[in-house]
N, C-alpha and C positions, 0 to 999 in steps of 0.2 A: 451591478456585482457580479462576479463571476461564479460560477457553480461550486466551485472549492470553497467562496467564502461564505456561499450559504450553507455549506454544509454543517459549519460551525456557528451559524446565526443565533439558532435556538438551545444553545447549552451546549453541554458536554457530549462530544462525537463519539461514535462506534464506528470503526473502519476495517472492515475484515477483508482477508486476503484469499484470493483461490488463483490455482494455476491454471492459465486458460485452455483447454483443450483435454482435461482430465477429467473423467476417464474419454469424454470427447465433446465436439463443441457444442452439440445441443444440449449437452448436461450443463456445461458451463453457463450458457445461455437462460436457462430454466434457474440455475443458482443465483444468478444476478437477479432477478425478477423476483425470487422468493426472498433474498436477503433485503433487498431494497423495502420489500412489502413487511418483512419483519423487523425493522428498523433501522437497518444501516444507514449510515450517512454520507459515506463515499464506499467506493470499492475499488480495492487495487487488485490487478489483474496480472498475473506472472506470464511473461512471455519465455514459452519453455525454451530453453539453450542445454547444451551439452557440458557446460562448465560454469553452473551458477556460484561462484565462489563465496558468496555471502549465506548460502543457504546447507543448512543440515540435512541429514540424512532422510528428513521426512520429505522435503521439499523437491530435493535431489531426485527422490525416487519419481514422484511426480511429474518432473521434468522430464524423465524418461519415458514414463506412460504416455505422457502427451506428444512426445516427438513420435516413439511407436506407434500412436494412432494416427500419424501423419498431420498434426495439428503443424499449421506454418504461419509467419509474421502475416502477409495476406490473408491467409484463413482469419487470424485475430481480428485485423483491421474491420474486414467483412462483418465480424460478429458484432462490432463495436458499432456500426453502422445499423444493421437490424435491431439492435437492442435501443437505440437512439429513438426508434419510430415509437416506442412504448414507454420509456423513462428517461427523465432529464436526473437521474443521479447522478453526482460527478462519478467519472471514471477516470484511474490512474494505471498507467503502464508500469509495472515495475521490469526492467531489462539490463542488459549489460551493454557495455560501448562496443564489442566486436559484432552483435547484432545488427546493431544501427549502423556501424559502419560498413558491414558488407550488404546492408540495404539501399544504402546512400543518404548520408544526414538530410540532405534537403528533401529529398523524396519522402524519408521516413515521418518528418516534421510537415510535410505537405498533406501525407496521408492521415496523422494525426488531427490537423485541422478539419480536413474533409469529413471524418467520419464523426467527429464532436468528440473527440477524446481531450481531458482538461489537462491533464499533467503526467510527468515523466521522472520515474526513481531510478538512477543508475547508480548501485551501490560501488562498482570500481572506477567511478569517474570521482578522482579527488576534488575539493574543492577548489585547489589551485589551479586544476587545469580544467573548471567550468567553462572556459571560452572555447574551448573544444566543440561544446554544443549550444550553449547559450545565446549566440548570434541566432541561429536556426529558430532556437523555440522561442525565441522573442519576435521575431519576423512573423511566425504562423501561430503566435496567440498560445504557446504551451507553456504551464508552468514548470521550470526545472526546478524539482523539491531535493532539498538538502537535506542529509544526514548529519547529525550531531552526535556522536559518541562521548561514553563517558570520560575517554581518556583527551578529550578535545581542549580542556583547560582556556589556555590563553587564546585558542582560534575560535572557543563558543562566540566572542562577541563579533568577531569578524564574518563566521558564518552567518550567525542571526540576522545582522544588521542588513544583509542584501539577499536575504530568504525571499523565496517565491512560493506563493500557494498557502503551504504550510511547512512547518518543520517537521522532520522525522527524529524523533528525539530516541535513541538506542539505549535500551533499558541495561544491556548486559554486554560483556566483550564476548568476542567468537561469532558463530556463524546462528543462525536462526533456529529455534527449536523449543519445545514446552520444558520450562524450568520449573523444578519444587518451588524452590525460591527465589527472588530477586533482591540481591544484596546491594546494589549499586544506590548510594543516596540519591535519589532521583528528585528529591525536593531542592536539594542545593543547586544541583545541577538545572531543572527549571527555574529556579531564583535568577540564577545567572543569565541563562537566555531569555527570561521576560523581560531582563531591565534593557533588551537592544532590540528584540523581536518586534517587527510590526506586522506579522501574520500567525496565526495561530500554531499551537505546537502541539504535537500528539506523539504517546510514547509506545514503542513495539519493541519487540524481540523476548518471546519467553513469557509472553501474557497467554494464560490459557483458562482460568477460572475465575468467576465472578468477584472473588475477594480481590485477587491480584488487579482485575481490570477497575475494579471500584478506588481501589490504592494509587493506581496509578493515573486516574482520571483525576482524583482528588488535588491532585499537584499542577496536572496540566489541563489542556482541552481537549482531551479525547485518548481511546484508547486502541492499538492497531493489534490484531489478531491473525494471525497466517497458519503456522503448524497445526494447531488444535482442529482448525476448520479443515485442510487438508488431510489431516489424519481420518476425519470422518469420510470424506471422498473416498478416500483410499477403502476404509472397511466398506461403504454402503456401495460404491460404485454408482452407477444408475438409478440406483434408489436412495441416493443421497440427500435430495431435495430438502424432503421433511426434517430430517435429522439436524442438517446444517440450519434451515429455517430455525427451528426451535431452540437451538444454541445461538443462534445469533439476537434471539428475542431477549433471551437470558441474558446475556452479556449486554446488549442496550440496557437492560432494564438495571444492572449494576452500575453501570456508566452513570446514567442519569442519576442514580441513588447517591451519588458523590456530589451530587449540587447541594443535597438536604442537611 
């Protein structure tokens, strides 16, 4: 069983996101350990990029801070390699097609395999163009994780049937960011997804409170939270380890409560 499959094996999963290298790589390393200890089941690490088109201002700013601090793709690969000596929590990169091409597709996937990275989320890679990366992902054992948006409708079955690792179900249209209310009928969307998917389905985009996490997890296999955590890192900087760990613990408890 893959590490990603393991993440969903014991019930609803909580998946936090951090921007790699914000405010510096040493802090990212400690955040990974702390979030794993606090109950995270899988961790997404954003590869800093100058034009992260799926991100709202919170994560855009985090990307700029990380780049200004000198974070590189190689630096993040080295970080994952180091982290793997301590924890086996599933780790997934969220990145864009441009950094992968710049690095070299085959070289990028080989490095993923070498350091123990489990999956890849590429928001600007349309499902119809997944063959741009899928052969290299499969060759090096990296799950290319698909996103399903509320507007996917007739595409839902097609995307869900061929999904690898887990499905990232987008709760709201637009870019990432904290939202007061999530208006999408996630229940109907998840029903359609689950009729076809052979992998777990987690919901992300806009989730920030325990109540939202519980509601999303109740109709899916887990909740993904990014901007709310990145805001804590922005606020506390090098002192963000404890606040983020406390937040992850609270959110994980909310996700688990969705099962009862």
